[in-house]
Steps between C-alpha positions, in 0.01 A plus 500: 500500500616851420561769756238780509767750394557297181128505413411866571749700291388863525189709570334683213469871574274655235197724508270208421650273766480774763128543424445139608634561852159620619358154419803324658641398161879496475700443180835321476731366232556133579711211374373367167481140623309583822135396525217673689532282810873568532443874450231510770720310747798726426298820558356362825845404626680819395244757615295314765163552330210275392453456125149461356591447132776541243463604135799452270588614150799485269621845392674475160835674459507831316692559177800727557744649249866580555608692189443282195448183701186397681392232738245404761520530876426179686143401591382534860230347715282737701283403795217702653451379858170575676505487879217390726288769665622418852867503392733788574645703213856474366708777658732547200215615277348721770819706512462569127164672535 
């Protein structure tokens, strides 16, 4: 089994993801081979919260040019984690508000 730090890579800090904080929805980039159960367990262990559900999606890499040459950035997996109503909030995101 992977460590929680290997599953949850980085939080997503965008205007759309910050709008979900009111509904206790938090967005993270996660390992591409992680499933929903592993993501939920990793969030519960790292932040001490109770997870209600996890939605995942693959974000395709963008096309980037460097002079005459072009290529694609690597694909990512994004997870939107919804917490239970009786769960506390994640302090890291609260400091961003």
